C-alpha positions in Angstrom: 19.9 -13.6 -32.5 19.5 -14.6 -29.4 19.7 -12.1 -26.4 19.2 -12.0 -22.3 16.8 -9.3 -21.7 17.8 -6.9 -18.4 15.0 -5.0 -18.7 11.0 -5.4 -19.5 10.9 -5.4 -23.2 6.9 -4.4 -24.7 5.6 -6.9 -27.0 9.7 -9.3 -26.4 9.6 -10.8 -22.9 10.4 -10.1 -19.0 13.9 -9.6 -17.1 15.9 -12.5 -16.8 14.2 -14.0 -20.4 16.1 -15.4 -23.4 14.7 -14.0 -26.8 15.5 -14.7 -30.1 15.8 -11.6 -32.2 16.6 -9.9 -35.1 20.8 -9.3 -35.3 20.0 -5.7 -36.3 16.9 -5.3 -33.5 19.4 -7.0 -31.0 22.7 -4.9 -32.4 21.3 -1.4 -33.0 18.4 -1.4 -30.3 18.2 -3.8 -27.3 22.2 -3.5 -26.2 23.1 -0.4 -26.8 19.8 0.6 -24.8 21.2 -1.6 -22.0 17.8 -3.5 -22.2 20.0 -6.3 -23.4 23.4 -8.4 -23.5 23.6 -10.9 -26.3 23.0 -14.9 -25.2 26.5 -16.4 -24.8 27.5 -19.1 -22.4 29.6 -16.0 -19.4 26.2 -14.4 -19.8 24.3 -17.2 -19.7 25.9 -18.5 -16.4 25.1 -15.5 -15.3 21.8 -15.5 -15.9 21.2 -18.7 -14.1 23.5 -17.6 -10.6 21.3 -14.3 -11.0 18.6 -16.3 -10.7 19.9 -18.8 -7.9 19.9 -16.0 -6.1 17.2 -14.0 -7.2 14.5 -17.7 -6.1 16.3 -17.9 -2.5 15.5 -13.8 -2.3 12.2 -14.7 -2.5 12.2 -17.8 -0.9 13.3 -16.1 2.5 10.4 -13.7 1.9 8.2 -15.5 1.8 7.7 -16.8 5.4 8.4 -12.7 6.0 5.0 -12.0 3.1 3.0 -15.3 5.2 3.5 -13.4 8.7 2.3 -9.9 6.8 -1.0 -11.5 4.9 -1.8 -13.2 8.5 -2.1 -10.2 10.4 -3.7 -8.2 7.5 -6.4 -10.7 7.9 -7.2 -10.1 11.1 -7.5 -6.0 11.1 -10.3 -3.5 9.6 -8.3 -0.7 7.8 -10.2 2.8 8.2 -10.4 5.4 6.1 -11.3 8.7 6.9 -12.9 10.4 3.3 -15.0 13.3 3.2 -18.0 13.4 1.6 -21.5 15.1 0.0 -24.6 14.4 1.3 -25.7 11.5 -0.2 -22.5 9.9 1.3 -20.4 10.4 -1.7 -16.9 10.4 -1.4 -15.1 13.9 -3.1 -13.0 11.9 -5.3 -12.1 8.5 -4.5 -10.1 6.3 -2.5 -7.0 5.2 -4.1 -4.1 2.6 -3.3 -2.2 4.9 -2.6 -4.3 6.2 0.6 -4.6 2.1 1.3 -1.1 1.9 1.7 -0.2 5.1 3.4 -3.3 3.9 5.9 -1.9 1.0 6.6 1.3 1.4 6.6 -0.2 4.1 10.3 -2.6 1.6 11.4 -1.2 -2.1 10.7 2.7 -0.9 10.5 3.3 -2.6 7.7 4.9 -0.8 4.6 3.2 -2.1 1.5 3.5 -0.7 -2.0 1.1 0.4 -3.8 1.2 -0.8 -7.0 1.4 -4.3 -5.1 -2.3 -3.6 -4.0 -5.4 -4.0 -6.2 -8.5 -2.1 -5.5 -11.6 -4.7 -6.7 -13.8 -1.6 -7.7 -13.4 2.3 -7.3 -14.5 3.1 -3.9 -16.6 6.9 -4.6 -19.2 6.4 -1.5 -18.9 5.0 2.5 -19.0 1.1 2.8 -17.1 -1.9 3.8 -14.5 -2.7 0.8 -11.7 -5.9 -0.3 -8.5 -5.0 -2.0 -5.7 -7.5 -2.8 -3.0 -7.2 -1.7 -0.2 -9.1 -4.3 3.2 -9.5 -1.7 4.5 -12.9 -3.8 3.4 -15.3 -6.7 2.0 -17.3 -3.3 1.2 -15.2 -1.2 -1.9 -13.2 -2.0 -4.0 -10.4 1.4 -7.1 -10.0 1.4 -7.1 -6.4 2.4 -10.7 -5.0 4.5 -11.5 -1.9 4.8 -14.3 1.0 6.0 -14.3 4.1 4.5 -16.1 6.6 6.7 -17.1 9.9 7.2 -14.2 12.0 8.5 -16.3 15.3 8.8 -19.8 12.9 10.8 -17.1 11.6 13.2 -14.7 14.8 14.0 -18.2 16.5 14.5 -18.9 15.1 18.0 -15.5 15.5 19.8 -15.9 18.9 19.9 -19.1 18.2 21.9 -17.1 16.1 24.8 -14.5 19.3 25.1 -17.7 21.3 25.2 -19.2 19.9 28.3 -15.8 19.3 29.8 -15.3 22.7 30.0 -18.2 24.2 31.6 -17.7 21.7 34.6 -14.0 23.0 34.7 -15.3 26.5 34.5 -17.7 24.9 37.5 -14.9 23.6 39.5 -13.0 27.4 39.0 -16.2 28.5 40.4 -17.2 26.4 43.4 -12.8 26.9 44.5 -13.0 31.1 44.3 -16.5 31.0 46.3 -14.2 28.6 48.7 -11.6 31.5 49.0 -14.1 34.2 49.0 -16.0 32.2 52.4 -12.6 32.2 53.8 -11.5 35.1 53.7 
């Protein structure tokens, strides 16, 4: 019996594949579970139409994916992480964090499943990842992991320096008003 797969089936095939299976497997498992339909003339014609629509949609999206690739090539995504004394990250940076950082910094929405990290990111430094947008378009994502504590520590020091100067300005105003009185 030949069937058209509606879902990916392990050790059998992928969506829209036409495969030959035993009659019992097709009738008792694949068709009732809505994982496949019988490959008759009507279903084959609807498969061709569905494949043509998918092909057209992918061609339209190809231009968008190429723009996203060009935009990602030019920037370096920065990810903050908490570290210990030896610059090892508590945990690791994952594709979920990378996708969120790309959305925040570059305003590009990428699914986490499309991002693959070449190596485990467990220390500070510069890394690359690959975004698989389309079979023809793969973008390299350059990202840098930096210590969250070291970058936030100098910021309060700047505000502390600004505070005394504001106090000094306030004191000069009060001395001027006292002198006038």
